N, CA, C and O of each residue as an XYZ file, in Angstrom:
452
protein
N      51.758    -86.212    -62.538
C      52.491    -86.891    -63.866
C      52.404    -88.199    -63.612
O      52.109    -88.636    -62.500
N      52.693    -89.036    -64.786
C      52.331    -90.492    -64.413
C      53.542    -91.305    -65.639
O      54.310    -90.712    -66.397
N      53.422    -92.295    -65.534
C      54.956    -93.019    -66.193
C      53.954    -92.510    -68.012
O      54.642    -92.512    -69.033
N      53.113    -92.309    -68.071
C      52.660    -92.168    -69.478
C      53.220    -90.599    -69.972
O      53.188    -90.129    -71.109
N      53.746    -89.961    -68.691
C      54.057    -88.503    -69.316
C      56.026    -88.676    -69.251
O      56.684    -87.636    -69.273
N      56.430    -89.445    -69.209
C      57.894    -89.865    -69.337
C      58.554    -89.557    -70.585
O      59.767    -89.394    -70.449
N      57.990    -89.394    -72.091
C      58.563    -88.894    -72.755
C      58.568    -87.572    -72.932
O      59.480    -86.880    -73.384
N      57.347    -87.200    -72.500
C      57.435    -85.388    -72.767
C      58.096    -84.976    -71.358
O      58.169    -83.755    -71.226
N      58.545    -85.653    -70.379
C      59.252    -84.859    -69.446
C      60.702    -85.042    -69.911
O      61.642    -84.249    -69.861
N      60.651    -85.984    -70.261
C      62.565    -86.083    -70.710
C      62.803    -84.949    -71.964
O      63.835    -84.278    -71.997
N      61.891    -84.835    -72.836
C      62.232    -83.770    -73.450
C      62.072    -82.599    -73.410
O      62.389    -81.722    -74.213
N      61.561    -82.559    -72.447
C      61.332    -81.325    -71.527
C      62.404    -80.832    -71.023
O      62.833    -79.716    -71.318
N      62.930    -81.602    -70.230
C      64.151    -81.864    -69.030
C      65.751    -81.249    -70.263
O      66.643    -80.419    -70.083
N      65.367    -82.310    -71.595
C      66.456    -81.901    -72.563
C      66.783    -80.829    -72.926
O      67.952    -80.499    -73.124
N      65.445    -79.856    -73.124
C      65.013    -78.710    -73.777
C      65.648    -77.606    -72.582
O      65.850    -76.526    -73.136
N      65.947    -77.573    -71.404
C      66.149    -77.234    -70.236
C      67.440    -77.013    -69.639
O      67.859    -75.895    -69.337
N      68.349    -78.581    -69.398
C      69.358    -78.703    -68.537
C      70.400    -78.675    -69.682
O      70.153    -78.710    -70.887
N      71.689    -78.602    -69.043
C      73.050    -78.891    -69.793
C      72.844    -80.475    -69.577
O      72.097    -81.039    -68.777
N      73.817    -81.082    -70.622
C      73.983    -82.739    -70.419
C      74.442    -83.251    -69.135
O      73.967    -84.384    -69.057
N      75.085    -83.012    -68.145
C      75.457    -83.248    -66.975
C      74.429    -83.413    -66.109
O      74.610    -84.097    -65.101
N      73.151    -82.795    -66.372
C      72.351    -82.282    -65.446
C      71.366    -83.176    -66.003
O      70.227    -82.922    -65.610
N      71.452    -84.024    -66.702
C      69.827    -85.022    -67.436
C      70.008    -86.129    -66.891
O      71.100    -86.670    -66.720
N      68.582    -86.685    -66.474
C      68.419    -88.007    -65.946
C      67.705    -89.041    -66.902
O      67.258    -88.620    -67.968
N      67.590    -90.231    -66.607
C      67.394    -91.005    -67.588
C      65.926    -91.573    -67.299
O      65.298    -91.431    -66.249
N      65.499    -92.269    -68.493
C      63.807    -92.727    -67.843
C      63.934    -93.360    -66.805
O      63.117    -93.080    -65.928
N      64.941    -94.403    -66.500
C      64.817    -95.270    -64.794
C      64.692    -94.316    -63.396
O      64.036    -94.525    -62.375
N      65.222    -93.643    -63.610
C      65.421    -92.487    -62.828
C      64.257    -91.747    -62.097
O      63.873    -91.741    -60.927
N      63.761    -90.997    -63.475
C      62.395    -90.685    -63.411
C      61.326    -91.710    -63.013
O      60.251    -91.468    -62.466
N      61.740    -92.717    -63.330
C      60.136    -93.884    -63.292
C      60.603    -94.228    -61.588
O      59.717    -94.160    -60.736
N      61.484    -94.454    -61.334
C      61.886    -94.714    -59.635
C      61.270    -93.775    -59.110
O      60.292    -93.939    -58.380
N      61.741    -92.717    -59.401
C      61.262    -91.527    -58.499
C      59.514    -91.340    -58.661
O      58.856    -90.967    -57.690
N      58.991    -91.585    -59.738
C      57.433    -91.678    -59.795
C      56.917    -92.858    -58.567
O      56.100    -92.677    -57.664
N      57.587    -93.916    -58.844
C      57.137    -95.017    -57.736
C      57.116    -94.789    -56.243
O      56.472    -95.172    -55.267
N      58.125    -93.986    -56.527
C      58.785    -93.785    -54.865
C      57.242    -92.460    -54.142
O      56.858    -92.277    -52.987
N      56.731    -91.768    -55.597
C      55.958    -91.012    -54.595
C      54.520    -91.678    -55.133
O      53.513    -91.033    -54.841
N      54.381    -92.614    -55.710
C      52.985    -93.428    -55.680
C      51.800    -93.330    -55.027
O      51.760    -94.029    -54.015
N      50.523    -92.513    -55.329
C      49.857    -92.482    -53.781
C      49.800    -90.978    -53.450
O      48.785    -90.528    -52.919
N      50.849    -90.179    -53.740
C      51.064    -88.636    -52.920
C      50.601    -88.132    -54.193
O      50.260    -88.777    -55.184
N      50.659    -86.285    -53.933
C      50.336    -85.806    -54.679
C      51.838    -85.064    -54.331
O      52.188    -84.554    -53.267
N      52.462    -85.165    -55.381
C      54.262    -84.780    -55.323
C      54.612    -84.141    -56.897
O      55.070    -83.063    -57.276
N      54.237    -85.146    -57.464
C      54.877    -84.483    -59.190
C      53.786    -84.029    -59.952
O      52.664    -84.526    -59.853
N      54.103    -83.003    -60.792
C      53.078    -82.295    -61.485
C      53.645    -82.142    -62.615
O      54.850    -82.314    -62.799
N      52.557    -81.691    -63.763
C      52.948    -81.315    -65.412
C      51.821    -80.055    -65.685
O      50.645    -80.029    -65.324
N      52.571    -79.042    -66.432
C      51.453    -77.973    -66.782
C      51.455    -78.057    -68.139
O      52.573    -77.774    -68.569
N      50.868    -78.260    -68.784
C      50.206    -78.216    -70.288
C      49.658    -76.959    -70.877
O      48.996    -76.180    -70.192
N      49.902    -76.769    -72.029
C      49.684    -75.623    -73.032
C      49.059    -76.304    -74.063
O      49.230    -77.517    -74.192
N      48.075    -75.412    -75.109
C      47.217    -76.158    -76.369
C      48.668    -76.570    -77.020
O      48.387    -77.004    -78.137
N      49.825    -76.621    -76.869
C      50.883    -77.423    -77.577
C      51.238    -78.834    -76.919
O      51.679    -79.754    -77.607
N      51.096    -78.908    -76.019
C      51.936    -80.259    -75.155
C      52.114    -79.291    -73.866
O      51.666    -78.232    -73.428
N      52.949    -80.205    -73.565
C      54.182    -79.734    -72.159
C      54.309    -79.030    -71.461
O      54.891    -79.647    -70.569
N      54.144    -77.711    -71.029
C      55.026    -76.606    -70.891
C      56.185    -76.743    -69.171
O      57.221    -76.139    -68.892
N      55.549    -77.586    -68.524
C      56.656    -77.486    -67.055
C      56.556    -78.912    -66.404
O      55.697    -79.752    -66.672
N      57.351    -79.012    -65.707
C      56.871    -79.835    -64.793
C      58.002    -80.163    -63.410
O      59.202    -79.921    -63.538
N      57.613    -80.551    -62.534
C      58.441    -80.487    -60.994
C      58.279    -82.079    -60.413
O      57.301    -82.809    -60.578
N      59.363    -82.348    -59.785
C      59.148    -83.331    -59.181
C      59.647    -83.134    -57.443
O      60.607    -82.472    -57.049
N      58.911    -83.733    -56.807
C      59.543    -83.653    -55.573
C      59.122    -84.742    -54.627
O      58.081    -85.377    -54.795
N      59.933    -84.941    -53.649
C      59.923    -86.514    -53.185
C      59.944    -86.280    -51.706
O      60.632    -85.444    -51.121
N      59.155    -87.072    -51.216
C      59.249    -87.239    -49.534
C      60.109    -88.100    -49.218
O      60.153    -89.304    -49.470
N      61.326    -86.929    -48.218
C      62.618    -88.004    -47.884
C      62.846    -87.437    -46.525
O      62.053    -86.793    -45.837
N      63.782    -87.707    -46.323
C      65.210    -87.408    -44.910
C      66.328    -86.561    -45.258
O      66.913    -86.757    -46.323
N      66.557    -85.974    -44.757
C      67.812    -85.299    -45.132
C      68.853    -86.424    -45.349
O      69.504    -86.209    -46.371
N      69.223    -87.599    -44.680
C      69.902    -88.523    -44.841
C      69.672    -89.473    -46.165
O      70.533    -90.266    -46.547
N      68.354    -89.289    -46.841
C      67.759    -90.210    -47.775
C      67.663    -88.790    -49.333
O      66.854    -88.836    -50.259
N      68.354    -88.104    -49.201
C      68.493    -87.351    -50.628
C      68.842    -88.215    -51.823
O      69.819    -88.961    -51.756
N      67.785    -88.126    -53.357
C      68.200    -89.087    -53.943
C      69.235    -88.320    -55.100
O      69.103    -87.237    -55.671
N      70.194    -89.244    -55.180
C      71.515    -88.747    -56.203
C      70.781    -88.596    -57.832
O      69.956    -89.348    -58.349
N      71.371    -87.430    -58.359
C      70.767    -87.666    -59.453
C      70.913    -88.474    -60.571
O      72.058    -88.895    -60.736
N      70.112    -88.798    -61.354
C      69.880    -89.903    -62.278
C      70.000    -91.447    -61.690
O      70.125    -92.448    -62.395
N      69.940    -91.424    -60.403
C      69.718    -92.601    -59.178
C      68.806    -93.507    -59.847
O      67.690    -93.037    -60.074
N      69.071    -94.940    -60.288
C      67.988    -95.890    -60.736
C      67.116    -96.292    -59.650
O      66.144    -97.036    -59.774
N      67.517    -95.762    -58.594
C      66.542    -96.536    -57.162
C      66.188    -95.215    -56.503
O      66.891    -94.215    -56.362
N      65.135    -95.406    -56.191
C      64.433    -94.566    -55.401
C      63.837    -94.855    -54.175
O      62.903    -95.613    -54.439
N      63.880    -94.656    -52.982
C      62.974    -95.039    -51.942
C      62.378    -94.354    -51.190
O      63.009    -93.385    -50.767
N      60.707    -94.568    -50.615
C      60.520    -93.445    -49.664
C      60.536    -94.012    -48.582
O      59.999    -95.096    -48.355
N      61.495    -92.972    -47.363
C      61.308    -93.462    -46.444
C      60.276    -93.630    -45.382
O      59.335    -92.853    -45.545
N      60.145    -94.554    -44.148
C      59.362    -95.272    -43.630
C      58.505    -93.507    -42.987
O      57.285    -93.339    -42.971
N      59.457    -92.526    -42.575
C      59.030    -91.302    -41.713
C      59.302    -90.393    -42.505
O      59.705    -89.526    -41.729
N      59.407    -89.732    -44.075
C      59.807    -88.595    -44.092
C      59.886    -87.644    -43.581
O      58.939    -87.711    -42.797
N      60.609    -86.204    -43.336
C      60.654    -85.259    -42.685
C      60.512    -84.141    -43.612
O      60.076    -83.077    -43.172
N      60.798    -84.244    -44.731
C      60.759    -83.256    -45.432
C      60.157    -83.682    -47.267
O      60.258    -84.732    -47.901
N      59.671    -82.616    -47.562
C      59.677    -82.895    -49.288
C      60.438    -82.239    -50.360
O      60.650    -81.112    -50.807
N      60.582    -82.808    -50.455
C      62.257    -82.225    -51.548
C      61.823    -81.969    -52.818
O      61.571    -82.994    -53.451
N      61.640    -80.856    -53.447
C      61.877    -80.616    -54.637
C      63.271    -80.701    -55.371
O      64.250    -79.957    -55.303
N      63.076    -81.674    -55.982
C      64.317    -82.771    -56.838
C      64.560    -82.009    -57.983
O      65.684    -81.755    -58.417
N      63.053    -81.492    -58.676
C      63.234    -80.739    -60.490
C      62.531    -80.209    -60.748
O      61.500    -80.427    -60.112
N      62.459    -79.250    -61.699
C      61.716    -78.791    -61.940
C      62.071    -77.790    -63.405
O      62.938    -76.923    -63.503
N      61.251    -78.173    -64.279
C      61.658    -77.476    -65.620
C      60.613    -76.688    -66.370
O      59.464    -77.127    -66.397
N      60.910    -75.585    -66.966
C      59.738    -75.121    -67.463
C      60.481    -74.993    -68.877
O      61.704    -74.889    -68.969
N      59.382    -75.018    -70.245
C      60.137    -74.763    -71.385
C      60.228    -72.961    -71.709
O      59.610    -71.976    -71.307
N      61.318    -73.206    -72.621
C      61.589    -71.460    -72.389
C      60.965    -70.495    -72.922
O      61.344    -69.375    -72.580
N      59.701    -70.599    -74.024
C      58.503    -70.344    -74.348
C      57.738    -69.943    -73.309
O      56.936    -69.026    -73.487
N      57.876    -70.623    -71.938
C      56.505    -70.196    -71.541
C      57.255    -69.940    -70.375
O      56.711    -70.616    -69.502
N      58.207    -69.332    -69.887
C      59.545    -68.873    -68.696
C      58.632    -67.473    -68.229
O      59.181    -66.806    -67.352
N      57.060    -66.872    -68.812
C      56.616    -65.359    -68.641
C      55.247    -65.989    -68.244
O      54.323    -65.351    -67.739
N      55.232    -67.156    -68.499
C      53.484    -67.359    -67.601
C      53.510    -67.792    -66.015
O      52.466    -68.010    -65.400
N      54.606    -67.876    -65.511
C      53.970    -67.773    -64.135
C      54.262    -69.597    -63.272
O      54.130    -69.871    -62.079
N      54.643    -70.456    -64.337
C      53.926    -71.351    -63.945
C      55.113    -72.122    -62.984
O      54.889    -73.225    -62.486
N      56.575    -71.300    -62.763
C      56.985    -72.364    -61.771
C      56.595    -71.593    -60.282
O      56.733    -72.208    -59.225
N      56.236    -70.580    -60.310
C      55.019    -69.898    -59.098
C      54.324    -70.888    -58.550
O      54.323    -71.314    -57.395
N      53.508    -71.337    -59.857
C      52.267    -71.933    -59.570
C      52.409    -73.927    -59.023
O      51.633    -74.745    -58.528
N      53.980    -73.935    -59.532
C      53.923    -75.532    -59.163
C      54.654    -75.349    -57.684
O      54.526    -76.202    -56.806
N      55.370    -74.240    -57.524
C      55.825    -73.976    -56.150
C      54.983    -73.947    -55.320
O      55.285    -74.317    -54.185
N      53.539    -73.462    -55.628
C      52.204    -73.193    -54.697
C      51.727    -74.570    -54.596
O      51.003    -74.849    -53.640
N      52.016    -75.423    -55.407
C      51.675    -76.509    -55.594
C      51.944    -77.231    -54.333
O      51.182    -77.660    -53.467
N      53.489    -77.258    -54.486
C      54.337    -78.310    -53.714
C      54.248    -77.556    -51.904
O      54.499    -78.262    -50.927
N      53.881    -76.166    -51.783
C      53.584    -76.012    -50.743
C      52.343    -76.580    -50.056
O      52.260    -77.095    -48.941
N      51.668    -76.429    -50.711
C      50.521    -77.328    -50.493
C      50.302    -78.934    -49.747
O      49.831    -79.302    -48.671
N      50.896    -79.629    -50.910
C      51.326    -80.739    -51.100
C      52.536    -81.153    -49.439
O      52.512    -82.152    -48.719
N      53.032    -80.471    -49.395
C      54.165    -80.032    -48.178
C      53.292    -80.227    -46.884
O      53.499    -81.137    -46.081
N      52.135    -79.136    -46.737
C      51.320    -79.080    -45.340
C      50.358    -80.334    -45.549
O      49.608    -80.739    -44.660
N      50.452    -80.876    -46.753
C      49.417    -81.749    -46.401
C      49.530    -83.043    -45.912
O      48.803    -83.911    -45.427
N      51.178    -82.799    -46.331
C      52.015    -84.657    -45.770
C      52.358    -84.459    -44.096
O      52.728    -85.426    -43.430
N      52.206    -83.216    -43.550
C      52.909    -82.638    -42.251
C      52.086    -83.472    -41.149
O      52.328    -83.318    -39.952
């Protein structure tokens, strides 16, 4: 996932979550900036466009990011790879995308260990 994907991420998020759980562009951009150079945020695409995404962050228990926080900083010595957000388009929920994204998260967590 890159900054260029944010419009698609925000649209997919809106289709999957209630209004009280939506995050804005600034919050997603801050999370992407905090994961720069790491394999922590992914998107799954289909022929018609994005179908799912996952945002994970290297954190410590004391530094879990708040929902829609405009700032997000990566700790110097993270102890966890935290799954902050995952969404799968309703029409794609039978494709196993969440399982695949979680498998990628496990691989990334092991690589960071």
